[in-house]
Structures are given as structure tokens and as C-alpha cells.
C-alpha positions as CSV (number, residue, x, y, z in Angstrom):
1,M,221.4,95.2,-9.8
2,A,217.6,95.2,-10.0
3,E,217.3,97.2,-6.8
4,S,219.9,99.8,-7.8
5,F,218.2,100.3,-11.2
6,R,214.8,100.5,-9.5
7,E,216.0,103.3,-7.2
8,T,217.5,105.2,-10.1
9,K,214.4,105.0,-12.2
10,M,212.3,106.3,-9.3
11,E,214.6,109.3,-8.8
12,F,215.2,110.3,-12.4
13,S,212.4,110.6,-15.0
14,G,214.3,111.4,-18.2
15,N,211.8,114.2,-19.0
16,F,212.6,117.7,-20.3
17,S,211.7,120.8,-18.3
18,Q,212.3,124.5,-18.4
19,E,214.4,126.3,-15.8
20,Q,215.5,129.9,-15.2
21,R,219.2,130.2,-14.8
22,M,221.5,133.1,-14.0
23,V,223.6,134.3,-16.8
24,E,227.2,134.8,-15.8
25,A,228.7,138.2,-16.7
26,T,231.1,138.2,-19.6
27,M,234.7,139.6,-19.2
28,S,233.7,142.7,-21.0
29,E,230.7,143.2,-18.7
30,Q,232.8,142.7,-15.7
31,L,235.3,145.3,-16.8
32,Q,232.5,147.8,-17.7
33,N,231.0,147.2,-14.2
34,K,234.3,147.7,-12.4
35,L,234.9,150.9,-14.4
36,F,231.4,152.1,-13.5
37,R,232.0,151.6,-9.8
38,E,235.4,153.1,-9.6
39,S,234.3,156.2,-11.6
40,S,231.2,156.7,-9.6
41,G,229.0,156.1,-12.6
42,R,230.8,158.5,-15.0
43,L,232.3,155.7,-17.1
44,G,231.5,152.2,-18.0
45,A,228.1,150.5,-17.4
46,E,226.5,148.9,-14.4
47,Y,226.0,145.2,-14.7
48,K,222.5,144.1,-14.0
49,P,222.1,140.3,-13.4
50,H,219.6,138.6,-15.7
51,T,218.4,135.1,-16.3
52,R,217.8,132.9,-19.3
53,T,215.4,130.0,-19.9
54,A,217.2,126.6,-20.2
55,T,215.8,123.3,-21.3
56,V,217.1,120.6,-19.0
57,K,216.6,116.9,-18.8
58,D,216.2,114.9,-15.6
59,I,218.9,112.3,-16.0
60,F,221.2,110.3,-13.7
61,Q,224.5,111.8,-12.7
62,D,227.0,109.6,-10.8
63,T,228.1,111.6,-7.8
64,D,230.3,108.7,-6.7
65,F,232.3,108.9,-9.9
66,P,231.8,112.5,-11.1
67,A,232.7,113.9,-14.5
68,S,235.7,115.8,-13.1
69,S,239.3,115.5,-12.1
70,A,238.2,113.7,-9.0
71,S,237.5,110.6,-11.1
72,W,240.0,111.3,-13.8
73,Y,243.0,111.3,-11.5
74,R,244.0,109.2,-8.5
75,G,243.4,111.4,-5.5
76,S,241.4,114.6,-5.1
77,K,243.6,116.9,-7.2
78,I,245.8,116.9,-10.3
79,P,249.2,115.5,-9.4
80,D,252.3,117.5,-10.3
81,Y,254.1,114.5,-11.9
82,T,251.3,113.3,-14.2
83,T,251.6,113.4,-17.9
84,L,247.9,112.7,-18.4
85,Y,246.1,115.9,-19.4
86,P,242.6,116.5,-18.1
87,P,239.6,116.4,-20.5
88,A,238.5,119.7,-22.1
89,R,234.9,118.8,-21.3
90,W,232.7,115.9,-20.4
91,K,230.0,115.0,-22.9
92,R,226.9,113.0,-22.2
93,L,226.4,110.1,-24.5
94,Q,222.8,111.2,-24.8
95,E,224.0,114.1,-26.9
96,L,225.3,111.7,-29.5
97,V,223.0,108.6,-29.5
98,M,220.2,107.0,-27.5
99,D,220.4,103.5,-28.8
100,T,221.7,100.3,-27.2
101,P,225.5,100.7,-27.1
102,Y,226.3,97.4,-28.7
103,P,225.0,95.3,-31.6
104,T,222.0,93.0,-31.0
105,A,220.3,90.2,-32.9
106,S,217.1,90.9,-34.7
107,P,214.5,88.5,-36.2
108,G,215.1,90.0,-39.6
109,N,218.7,88.8,-39.9
110,G,218.0,85.3,-38.5
111,G,219.4,86.0,-35.1
112,F,222.8,86.9,-36.4
113,I,224.6,89.5,-34.3
114,P,226.8,91.9,-36.4
115,R,230.3,92.6,-35.4
116,A,230.8,95.1,-32.5
117,G,233.7,96.9,-34.1
118,R,237.4,97.1,-33.5
119,V,238.5,98.9,-30.3
120,Y,240.9,101.9,-30.3
121,Q,243.0,103.1,-27.4
122,G,242.2,106.5,-25.8
123,A,244.4,108.8,-23.8
124,L,245.1,106.3,-21.0
125,E,248.0,103.8,-21.0
126,D,245.6,100.9,-20.8
127,F,246.3,99.0,-24.1
128,Y,245.8,95.7,-22.1
129,L,242.2,96.7,-21.5
130,V,241.7,97.7,-25.1
131,A,243.1,94.4,-26.3
132,G,240.9,92.5,-23.9
133,M,237.8,94.4,-25.1
134,Q,238.7,93.7,-28.7
135,T,238.9,90.0,-27.9
136,V,235.6,90.0,-26.1
137,G,234.1,91.7,-29.2
138,M,234.8,88.7,-31.3
139,K,231.8,87.1,-29.6
140,P,229.3,90.0,-29.5
141,W,226.8,88.2,-27.3
142,L,229.4,88.4,-24.5
143,I,229.1,92.2,-24.6
144,G,225.3,91.7,-23.9
145,Q,226.2,89.7,-20.9
146,I,228.4,92.4,-19.5
147,F,225.5,94.8,-19.8
148,A,223.1,92.2,-18.5
149,D,221.2,92.5,-21.7
150,M,220.3,96.1,-20.8
151,Q,217.8,94.9,-18.2
152,F,219.2,97.3,-15.7
153,S,220.3,100.2,-18.0
154,S,218.4,103.0,-19.6
155,P,220.0,105.3,-22.2
156,N,217.0,107.6,-21.7
157,I,217.9,108.5,-18.2
158,G,221.6,108.0,-18.8
159,V,222.3,105.1,-16.5
160,F,224.3,101.9,-17.3
161,I,224.7,99.0,-14.8
162,L,227.4,96.5,-15.8
163,R,228.5,93.3,-14.2
164,L,232.2,92.7,-13.8
165,Y,234.0,89.7,-12.3
166,K,236.5,90.3,-9.5
167,H,238.0,88.0,-6.9
168,G,235.6,85.2,-7.5
169,Q,232.4,87.1,-7.6
170,W,230.3,89.3,-9.8
171,H,230.2,93.1,-9.0
172,H,227.6,95.4,-10.5
173,V,229.0,98.8,-11.4
174,K,226.6,101.8,-12.1
175,V,227.9,104.6,-14.2
176,D,226.4,107.5,-16.2
177,G,227.0,108.4,-19.8
178,A,229.4,111.3,-19.3
179,L,232.5,110.7,-21.4
180,P,235.8,112.7,-21.5
181,M,236.5,114.8,-24.6
182,D,239.3,116.9,-26.0
183,K,239.0,120.4,-27.4
184,G,238.1,118.9,-30.8
185,Q,235.2,117.0,-29.3
186,N,237.0,113.7,-29.8
187,P,236.7,111.1,-27.1
188,L,239.7,110.6,-24.8
189,C,238.3,107.2,-23.7
190,S,238.6,103.9,-25.6
191,R,236.1,103.7,-28.4
192,S,234.7,101.4,-31.0
193,E,235.3,102.1,-34.7
194,F,231.5,102.6,-34.9
195,F,231.5,105.3,-32.1
196,P,229.1,106.8,-31.1
197,A,226.6,104.3,-32.6
198,F,228.3,101.5,-30.6
199,S,229.8,103.0,-27.5
200,W,230.3,99.8,-25.5
201,P,234.1,100.1,-25.1
202,S,233.8,103.6,-23.7
203,I,231.2,102.6,-21.1
204,I,233.0,99.4,-20.1
205,E,236.2,101.4,-19.7
206,K,234.4,103.9,-17.5
207,A,232.9,101.1,-15.3
208,Y,236.3,99.4,-15.1
209,A,237.9,102.7,-14.1
210,K,235.2,103.2,-11.4
211,L,235.8,99.7,-10.1
212,H,239.5,100.5,-9.7
213,G,239.1,104.0,-8.3
214,S,239.9,106.3,-11.2
215,W,240.6,106.6,-14.9
216,E,244.3,107.2,-14.3
217,G,244.4,104.0,-12.2
218,L,243.9,102.0,-15.3
219,G,247.2,103.3,-16.7
220,G,250.7,102.0,-16.3
221,G,250.1,98.8,-18.3
222,G,248.8,95.4,-17.4
223,H,248.0,92.0,-18.7
224,V,245.3,91.0,-21.2
225,E,244.4,87.8,-19.6
226,E,243.4,89.5,-16.3
227,V,240.9,91.7,-18.3
228,L,239.5,88.7,-20.1
229,T,238.7,87.2,-16.7
230,D,237.2,90.4,-15.3
231,L,234.9,90.9,-18.3
232,T,233.7,87.3,-18.6
233,G,234.3,85.5,-15.4
234,G,236.3,82.9,-17.3
235,C,239.7,81.3,-16.6
236,S,242.5,83.0,-18.6
237,T,246.1,82.3,-19.4
238,R,248.7,82.8,-22.1
239,F,251.1,80.8,-24.2
240,G,253.6,81.5,-27.1
241,T,252.9,80.5,-30.7
242,A,256.5,79.2,-30.9
243,D,256.0,76.9,-27.9
244,V,254.1,74.3,-29.8
245,A,254.1,72.7,-33.3
246,Q,252.0,74.6,-35.9
247,D,249.7,71.7,-36.7
248,R,249.0,71.0,-33.1
249,L,248.4,74.8,-32.4
250,W,245.9,75.0,-35.3
251,Q,244.0,71.9,-34.2
252,Y,243.8,73.2,-30.6
253,L,242.5,76.6,-31.8
254,Y,240.0,74.9,-34.1
255,T,238.7,72.6,-31.4
256,M,238.4,75.2,-28.7
257,Q,237.3,78.3,-30.6
258,N,233.6,78.0,-29.6
259,A,234.3,77.6,-25.9
260,C,237.2,80.1,-25.6
261,L,238.3,83.6,-26.4
262,F,241.7,84.0,-28.1
263,G,243.5,87.3,-28.2
264,C,246.9,87.6,-29.8
265,N,249.9,89.9,-29.7
266,I,251.6,91.3,-32.9
267,N,255.2,90.4,-33.4
268,D,256.2,93.8,-34.7
269,K,259.8,92.9,-35.2
270,E,258.9,90.0,-37.6
271,C,256.4,92.3,-39.3
272,S,259.1,94.8,-39.9
273,R,261.3,92.1,-41.5
274,R,258.5,91.4,-43.9
275,R,257.9,95.1,-44.6
276,I,254.4,94.9,-43.0
277,P,253.8,98.3,-41.3
278,M,252.3,96.8,-38.2
279,E,252.6,98.3,-34.7
280,Q,252.4,96.2,-31.5
281,H,249.9,98.6,-29.9
282,W,247.2,97.7,-32.4
283,A,244.8,95.3,-30.7
284,S,244.3,92.0,-32.4
285,S,242.3,88.8,-31.7
286,I,241.4,85.5,-33.4
287,F,237.9,85.6,-34.9
288,K,237.7,82.1,-36.6
289,V,239.8,79.1,-37.3
290,D,239.0,76.9,-40.4
291,K,240.4,75.0,-43.3
292,F,240.0,75.9,-47.0
293,E,241.0,73.6,-49.8
294,G,242.8,71.5,-47.2
295,I,245.0,74.4,-45.9
296,P,244.6,75.5,-42.2
297,Y,243.8,79.1,-41.8
298,V,243.4,81.5,-38.9
299,C,241.2,84.6,-39.3
300,V,242.5,87.5,-37.2
301,C,240.9,90.9,-36.6
302,V,243.4,93.7,-36.2
303,A,242.5,97.2,-35.1
304,A,245.0,98.7,-37.6
305,P,244.5,101.1,-40.6
306,T,243.5,99.3,-43.8
307,Y,246.7,100.1,-45.5
308,A,248.6,98.1,-42.8
309,V,246.1,95.2,-42.8
310,S,246.3,94.9,-46.5
311,R,250.1,94.4,-46.4
312,M,249.6,91.2,-44.4
313,P,249.8,87.9,-46.4
314,H,246.1,87.4,-46.4
315,R,244.2,84.9,-48.4
316,D,240.7,84.9,-49.9
317,V,238.9,82.4,-47.7
318,P,235.0,82.4,-48.0
319,S,233.1,82.9,-44.7
320,A,229.5,83.3,-43.8
321,E,230.1,86.7,-42.2
322,G,231.8,88.2,-45.2
323,Y,234.2,90.3,-43.3
324,G,237.3,91.5,-45.2
325,V,240.4,93.5,-45.1
326,S,238.6,96.8,-45.0
327,D,236.9,95.6,-41.8
328,G,240.3,94.6,-40.3
329,F,239.8,90.8,-40.8
330,V,242.6,88.8,-42.5
331,W,242.8,85.0,-43.2
332,L,246.4,83.8,-42.6
333,R,247.9,80.5,-43.1
334,I,248.9,78.9,-39.9
335,D,252.6,79.4,-40.6
336,D,252.1,83.1,-41.4
337,F,250.1,83.5,-38.2
338,V,252.7,81.9,-36.0
339,T,255.3,84.2,-37.6
340,L,253.4,87.5,-37.3
341,F,251.9,86.8,-33.8
342,D,254.0,85.7,-30.9
343,T,251.6,85.3,-27.9
344,I,248.1,84.0,-27.6
345,Y,245.8,85.0,-24.7
346,E,243.2,82.3,-23.9
347,C,240.0,82.7,-21.8
348,R,237.8,79.7,-21.1
349,L,234.2,80.8,-20.8
350,V,233.3,78.8,-17.7
351,N,230.9,81.5,-16.5
352,S,229.0,81.9,-19.7
353,D,226.4,79.8,-21.5
354,L,228.8,79.8,-24.5
355,G,226.1,81.4,-26.7
356,Q,224.1,78.2,-26.8
357,G,221.2,79.6,-24.6
358,Q,221.5,76.7,-22.2
359,P,220.0,77.4,-18.7
360,Y,223.1,76.3,-16.9
361,T,225.3,78.5,-14.8
362,P,228.2,78.7,-14.4
363,G,229.1,77.6,-17.9
364,W,227.9,75.0,-20.2
365,M,229.5,72.1,-22.1
366,S,227.9,69.7,-24.5
367,G,225.7,67.3,-22.7
368,T,226.4,68.4,-19.1
369,P,226.8,71.6,-17.0
370,Y,230.1,72.7,-15.5
371,Y,230.5,72.0,-11.7
372,E,232.1,74.8,-9.8
373,E,234.1,74.7,-6.6
374,M,235.6,77.8,-5.0
375,W,237.9,78.0,-2.0
376,A,239.2,81.2,-0.3
377,F,242.4,81.7,1.7
378,Q,242.1,84.8,4.0
379,G,245.7,85.2,5.2
380,D,249.1,85.9,3.8
381,V,250.3,83.3,1.3
382,F,253.9,82.5,1.0
383,T,256.0,79.4,0.3
384,E,255.1,77.6,3.5
385,T,251.4,78.4,3.5
386,A,250.7,78.0,-0.3
387,P,247.7,75.6,-0.4
388,S,247.2,72.3,-2.2
389,F,244.0,70.6,-3.2
390,L,243.6,66.8,-3.0
391,M,241.0,65.5,-5.4
392,E,239.4,62.1,-5.6
393,I,238.0,61.6,-9.1
394,L,235.7,58.6,-9.7
395,D,233.5,59.8,-12.6
396,V,235.6,59.9,-15.8
397,P,236.5,61.2,-18.3
398,T,236.5,64.6,-16.6
399,E,237.7,67.9,-18.0
400,I,239.1,70.2,-15.2
401,T,239.8,73.9,-15.5
402,M,241.5,75.5,-12.5
403,E,242.6,79.0,-11.7
404,I,244.3,80.6,-8.7
405,T,243.8,84.3,-8.0
406,Q,245.5,86.7,-5.7
407,T,244.4,90.2,-4.6
408,D,244.6,92.7,-7.5
409,L,247.2,95.3,-6.5
410,R,245.6,97.8,-8.9
411,Y,243.0,98.4,-6.2
412,G,245.7,100.0,-4.0
413,D,246.5,102.8,-6.4
414,S,244.4,105.4,-4.7
415,H,245.7,104.5,-1.3
416,D,249.4,104.1,-1.9
417,T,251.9,106.7,-3.1
418,P,251.0,106.9,-6.8
419,E,254.4,108.2,-8.0
420,L,256.1,105.0,-6.8
421,G,254.0,102.9,-9.2
422,R,252.0,99.8,-8.6
423,P,253.6,96.9,-6.8
424,M,254.4,93.8,-8.8
425,Q,252.1,90.8,-8.5
426,A,253.6,87.7,-6.9
427,P,254.3,85.0,-9.5
428,L,252.0,82.1,-8.9
429,L,252.5,78.6,-10.3
430,L,249.7,76.1,-10.5
431,R,250.6,72.5,-11.1
432,F,248.4,69.4,-11.4
433,F,249.7,66.0,-10.3
434,Q,248.6,62.4,-10.4
435,C,249.1,60.8,-6.9
436,S,250.4,57.4,-6.1
437,A,248.0,54.8,-4.6
438,D,249.3,55.3,-1.1
439,A,249.4,59.1,-1.1
440,N,247.1,60.9,1.4
441,D,246.5,64.3,3.0
442,K,248.2,63.3,6.3
443,T,251.6,62.0,5.2
444,G,251.8,63.1,1.5
445,G,253.4,60.6,-0.9
446,E,254.7,60.3,-4.5
447,I,253.2,62.5,-7.1
448,Y,253.6,62.7,-10.9
449,M,253.2,66.0,-12.7
450,V,250.6,66.1,-15.5
451,H,250.5,69.8,-16.4
452,L,251.3,73.3,-15.1
453,S,250.2,76.9,-15.7
454,A,252.1,79.7,-17.3
455,W,254.4,81.2,-14.7
456,G,254.9,84.9,-14.6
457,H,254.1,88.1,-12.5
458,T,250.4,88.0,-13.2
459,R,247.5,88.2,-10.9
460,D,246.1,84.8,-11.9
461,A,247.4,81.4,-12.9
462,S,245.3,78.9,-14.8
463,T,245.6,75.5,-16.4
464,S,243.3,72.7,-17.7
465,V,243.7,68.9,-17.8
466,K,241.6,65.9,-18.7
467,V,241.4,62.8,-16.4
468,Y,240.7,59.5,-18.0
469,K,241.0,57.0,-15.1
470,P,239.7,57.2,-11.5
471,G,242.2,58.0,-8.8
472,K,243.7,60.6,-6.6
473,Y,245.0,63.9,-8.0
474,L,246.6,67.0,-6.5
475,A,246.5,70.7,-7.5
476,M,249.4,72.5,-6.0
477,V,250.0,76.2,-5.7
478,S,253.7,77.4,-5.4
479,V,255.0,80.9,-4.5
480,P,258.7,81.7,-4.7
481,G,260.4,82.3,-1.4
482,K,260.9,86.1,-1.7
483,Y,257.2,86.8,-2.6
484,T,254.0,87.1,-0.5
485,C,250.5,87.7,-1.5
486,H,247.6,88.6,0.7
487,R,244.5,86.4,0.3
488,M,243.9,83.8,-2.5
489,I,241.0,82.3,-4.3
490,F,241.1,78.9,-6.0
491,R,238.4,78.1,-8.6
492,C,237.8,74.7,-10.2
493,Y,235.4,73.9,-13.0
494,T,234.8,70.2,-13.9
495,S,232.6,68.5,-16.4
496,R,231.7,65.8,-13.9
497,P,231.4,65.9,-10.0
498,I,234.6,65.4,-8.0
499,V,235.5,65.3,-4.3
500,M,238.1,67.9,-3.2
501,K,239.9,68.6,0.1
502,P,242.1,71.6,0.7
503,I,245.5,71.1,2.4
504,T,246.9,74.3,4.0
505,Q,249.8,72.7,6.0
506,H,253.0,71.5,4.5
507,R,253.1,67.9,3.5
508,S,255.9,65.7,2.1
509,W,254.9,65.5,-1.5
510,I,257.7,64.0,-3.6
511,A,257.5,64.7,-7.3
512,V,259.1,61.8,-9.3
513,N,259.2,60.8,-12.9
514,P,256.4,58.3,-13.7
515,A,257.4,54.7,-14.8
516,M,254.2,54.3,-16.9
517,P,251.8,56.5,-18.9
518,L,249.7,58.8,-16.7
519,N,245.9,58.6,-16.3
520,A,245.5,62.3,-17.2
521,T,246.8,64.6,-19.9
522,P,247.2,68.4,-20.4
523,W,244.1,70.0,-21.9
524,S,245.7,73.4,-22.5
525,L,248.8,74.7,-24.3
526,C,249.8,77.0,-21.4
527,G,252.8,76.0,-19.3
528,F,255.1,75.0,-22.2
529,Q,257.3,78.0,-21.9
530,R,260.1,78.2,-24.4
531,V,263.4,79.2,-22.8
532,D,266.1,80.0,-25.4
533,S,268.8,81.6,-23.2
534,L,270.0,81.8,-19.6
535,S,268.6,85.3,-19.4
536,E,265.0,83.9,-19.8
537,Q,264.6,82.6,-16.3
538,L,261.5,81.3,-14.6
539,P,259.2,82.7,-13.5
540,Q,259.0,84.7,-16.7
541,M,259.0,88.5,-16.6
542,F,255.9,89.1,-18.7
543,D,256.4,92.7,-19.7
544,E,253.6,94.6,-18.1
545,A,254.8,97.8,-19.7
546,S,253.8,96.4,-23.1
547,G,250.2,96.7,-21.9
548,R,250.6,100.5,-21.9
549,G,250.3,100.7,-25.6
550,Q,250.4,104.1,-27.4
551,P,247.7,106.6,-26.2
552,M,245.6,107.8,-29.1
553,A,247.3,105.4,-31.4
554,N,244.3,105.2,-33.7
555,A,243.5,109.0,-33.7
556,Q,243.1,108.9,-37.4
557,I,239.7,107.3,-36.8
558,S,237.2,110.1,-36.2
559,S,234.4,110.0,-33.6
560,S,231.9,109.4,-36.4
561,G,233.6,106.2,-37.4
562,G,234.8,107.4,-40.8
563,G,237.5,109.6,-42.4
564,A,240.4,111.2,-40.7
565,S,240.0,113.3,-37.6
566,P,242.2,116.3,-36.7
567,G,244.5,113.8,-34.9
568,G,244.8,111.7,-38.0
569,V,247.2,111.5,-40.9
570,R,245.6,114.4,-42.9
571,G,245.3,116.6,-39.7
572,A,248.8,116.0,-38.7
573,V,250.2,116.9,-42.1
574,E,248.1,120.1,-42.1
575,Q,249.5,121.0,-38.7
576,M,253.1,120.4,-39.7
577,G,252.6,122.5,-42.9
578,A,253.1,121.8,-46.5
579,A,256.8,122.4,-46.2
580,T,257.5,119.0,-44.7
581,G,254.8,117.0,-46.6
582,L,255.5,114.1,-44.4
583,L,254.0,112.7,-41.2
584,Q,256.3,111.9,-38.3
585,G,255.2,108.4,-37.1
586,Q,256.1,106.1,-34.3
587,G,259.8,105.4,-33.7
588,G,260.9,108.3,-35.9
589,R,259.3,106.7,-39.0
590,R,257.8,109.0,-41.6
591,I,254.8,108.4,-43.7
592,D,254.2,110.0,-47.1
593,P,250.6,111.3,-46.9
594,N,250.2,110.7,-50.6
595,N,251.2,107.1,-50.2
596,P,250.0,106.0,-46.7
597,E,250.5,102.4,-47.7
598,G,253.8,102.8,-46.0
599,I,257.0,103.7,-47.8
600,R,259.2,103.7,-44.7
601,T,261.2,106.8,-45.5
602,V,264.5,108.0,-43.8
603,G,264.4,111.6,-45.1
604,T,264.0,113.8,-48.2
605,F,266.6,114.9,-50.7
606,G,267.0,115.6,-54.4
607,G,264.6,117.2,-56.8
608,E,261.0,118.1,-56.5
609,G,259.0,115.6,-54.4
610,A,262.0,113.2,-54.1
611,V,261.6,110.6,-51.4
612,A,264.4,108.5,-49.9
613,S,263.1,105.1,-48.8
614,V,264.4,101.7,-47.9
615,N,262.3,100.0,-50.6
616,A,263.8,98.5,-53.7
617,A,261.6,100.6,-55.9
618,E,261.8,104.4,-55.4
619,S,259.3,106.7,-57.0
620,Q,259.8,110.3,-58.0
621,G,257.2,113.1,-58.2
622,N,257.6,113.5,-62.0
623,G,256.3,110.0,-62.6
624,C,259.6,108.4,-63.4
625,S,260.7,105.4,-61.4
626,L,263.9,103.6,-60.9
627,M,264.0,99.9,-60.2
């Protein structure tokens, strides 16, 4: 990163200069010149080329990822089948702001880092990335780590070098500040609610797009937990809020909130039952977990309009930050949280100092560093070649976080046939066993399962356990018979040193039910999948399409961070005309612009200003009401 930044600074100065540039002939001048030539000078006027003085700035332009269709689309030209419209223009971030693109601490506020802002989806179908960035924003110091604390970036010369984690190693990605815009000068990329003052989601999305070949390559949906790993280097997984008792869930979130990131998914069906106008494509994440007057609460940040957030059953819980409903933050009782949110995405920050400023890497836990082991499998992995890892653990108690990663198939988008879509990732299952005393790597033996990861068609599988007594333990990777993945990386982070040996040949491991309590326990809520019907088979089909979201879903937020833009509620009503007086919303729902708090109407009828709704109380334009 340092060398790349040094070369860029040597080539570009960021200074202004004057240049003479040819002025292109206008359409009228071209017609006059053509008429002059064809009439032998009797009509029209001869065009004489002339120049103008332009003020230019010597700044970095990324030729490897240019501001054109070459980077916007997969391939070198606009495909016929695409529904993604090209940007009307590309605007340099320097034209809007020159400051650090994310909030930083200052001595005047005691080292406190202000919130980074909620994240809104742009024109791409990459809600999974938006939700991941929203979750990372709950700990603003993590954004600084993505930008390497701006040590290798310079807004003055328009260069940003970010670090992203992929396939077990950090990659530095260098981008310029050219962002895609529509005709109304609104950004087509993801953006913070404080755009352009804080433009970190836009720059991260551009770097993530360059890492995967194109902006369009980010579309098609995806999984939030994969993004959390790529942005932090952590180990990520998911679990359902209904998979565990509410008191145990709250205690887990409360204990792990400082060492983990927690994103969450809106249960829009349950919100609809409660008349809460929430949409699933609004990013949400857990900000803080605490008790107030003996009642357990969860503070959630939702990138939704204020009228929707205010409809949630929020409570007035005091907090040091002072964020409220107008900022998108709501304090929910644990029972309300479990009802309104159905999935939690967890990321253990094993490649971060956890905000404590400790000089350990990777990761830091109270009193001791994390110890990292990483193993790579270069060939094709299928049922018979799926590896296992035999561990001998003597120093206890030991916390172990493990993750297995396969090749990200999103990388293949620019090389495969794009219209066929991205291939599905092989479902990986990671299980952790306690071994019998006579088990070994030569003959196998009896094993007793302690814990397992979530099992779905995701790139990664992760789980965590805690070992209390010395002994032999086994981490086993399983791949269903009809799937194959190319290459695999196993990462293991422990709070104390362990001895590990990989086993790549099949052994006779016999899983049996233990006759006594085990010497290790689960240390994560993943893996407890709730299966309510025969149709919910394992591995679970985590809906990747849900990660597409709704492009420009928050278009009512203008580029200045306030008010409604032409794509918002007011702009839409103006475009539809005063005759309708209603905004067509998602799913055919209409919203009364005079009452955006969300009367869910089914049509209009009756006298002047009459509105038909599904609410018990219906209001008329003349001020009368009928209960």
C-alpha cells in the first residue's frame, strides 16, 4: 500500500494549471459550415476552430477501473439483456468535498467518534453489501481500518487505497473519486445519509466493485455475512432469532457486543401484521444491547424513513450517545426485537484490535492475543477429499473460532457467460468434535459432536466453541456428494496456543452420542437451525435473491443529506400529477403524501379528498372522521 501510494503522489501533484483546449463545434455551427461548403460560400458561415482556456487539476485517474461503461458493466460493452442503465455522468468527489470521507475522533469531544450515518442502496442489486456496510458503520473505527486511517489516501489528488480481506489475506485496492451520477446529479452508488460529507459507503462500494471486476458484478444478490468478512477480516455466520430462547439471545448479544458486529434482517411480514410500514430492503443492524429498569433492550439502527421507524414499538432508554428515532435508532424490548427481526448476521472481529488500541494482530481479547492458524487446500474439494483438523489442546480454557472458506464464485462473473447468472456456492458444514482417548489420525476413532456451523449455500462456514479440559478435538469439513468446490482455506483463532494437524485422507471417524458431559461447549448461536416442515431441508437454501434489495429504495434522501430529492415522495407525487395525489409504493401500496406516516390505502372513492384505507379510523378531507 505504501509503495503504491508513493508512486501515485510522485505522478500527480494535485495542483491547478491553465490549458488551452479546442472548443467543439455546436450543432448549429456544424450545419452552418455544411451549408457554406455545399453552397460554395453563398450561404451559411464557415466554421473556424478556436480554443478556450481551461483550469485543470492534476489528479489521479484510475485507468484500470475507468469512469465509463468498461467498469460499470461486465465485459467491454453494454450487454443487450441488462436492466442496469448507465450513469449520465461521472462526478469527481473533489467537486463536492475534500475532507476525510468518514467520521473521526477529535480531542475536543474526548475521543468519541460520531456515527457514520445510515447506508442507502444505489442503482445496483447489492443490498447485501449495503447491509454489511451499515453493520460495519455501527463501530465507526472499523471504517478507519478499511481506509488504513487515510495513511495511503489523499482527497487532494483524488486517490483512495483501501484494504479488503479475501481468501485469507488482505488486498489493497486503489480507486479514484469518480462516482456515477444520474441526470439529476444524484449518486447511483450506495451512499451515507450524510453524503457527500461522509462518502465512505460510495468509495467502499467502488473498491469492492473493482475487486470483483465491475459494478454490475456486485448485482444479483448475495449474503451479508460474506461482506462482513471481506470488510473486517473477521469470521462471520448467521442464526435465526427464533432458534434460541429470548433470554439466552439477549445475554449472548449483551456479552459479545464489544467483540462482534451484529446485523439483522427485517421480518416484513410480521411488521405488516403490526401495521408497521417496514420494508425488508432497508438495512438494519444492532447498535447496542443493555438493560433499563431491569428490562432487556436491544437498540437497532434502521435505514428507513423516520415515519416508518417511529411506528416501531420503541422505548425511551437513555444512552450516552443520545441517538433517537430521527436518527434511525430505536430501543426495542427483546420480545419485540425477536418478533420484528428474523435473522442475525454475526461477525467476530478476529482481525481487529476491537477498538482497544492494543498492539496485537490479528485480533485482541482481554489479557491475551489471538493465535491464528491458516491452512490452504489447493485442489478440488468434494465429499471424499474434504479435510479434517485434529487438535491437541493442553492449555485451557480456550476459546476457538473457526472458519472454512471456498473460492468466491463472484470472481468468475467477467469470465463466464453473464446472462446465465453466477453459480451457486457449495454448501459447507463445519463441525467440531471431542475425540475419544484412543482416537488418532491413522485409524480414526469415536468422536462426540460439540457444535456445528450454519449450513447453507454460502461461501463461508464458521463456528465457535470453548474448551474447558485438555484432550483431543477434531474440526471436520463436510461437502454433500453432488457438490464440488475448487480450493479451500481453513482459519482458526484461539485465545491460547494449540497443536493442529490436517488430515486430508478419509479416516474412520465414528460419531456417537456421549455417555457423559463433554469437555467443550458451543460458544456461538449458529448451527441451531429451526426446521418447522419437511420442505425446510438441510442444507438450508439461504435466499441469495433477498440480498438484491430494491435499487434506489431510499431515493427520498437527497445527495445533500436532507429533504426529498426528485426521486423521493414529493418528487414522485409531482411527476404523477395532482390528479392522483397518491404515491405508488412497493408492492402496489399507495402512500398519501399529506400523511406519509403510512395509511396503507387500497384506492380512492367518494367525495373530495376521500381515502379508502385498511385502518380502523378513516379520515376525510373536510376534517370529519369516522371511528
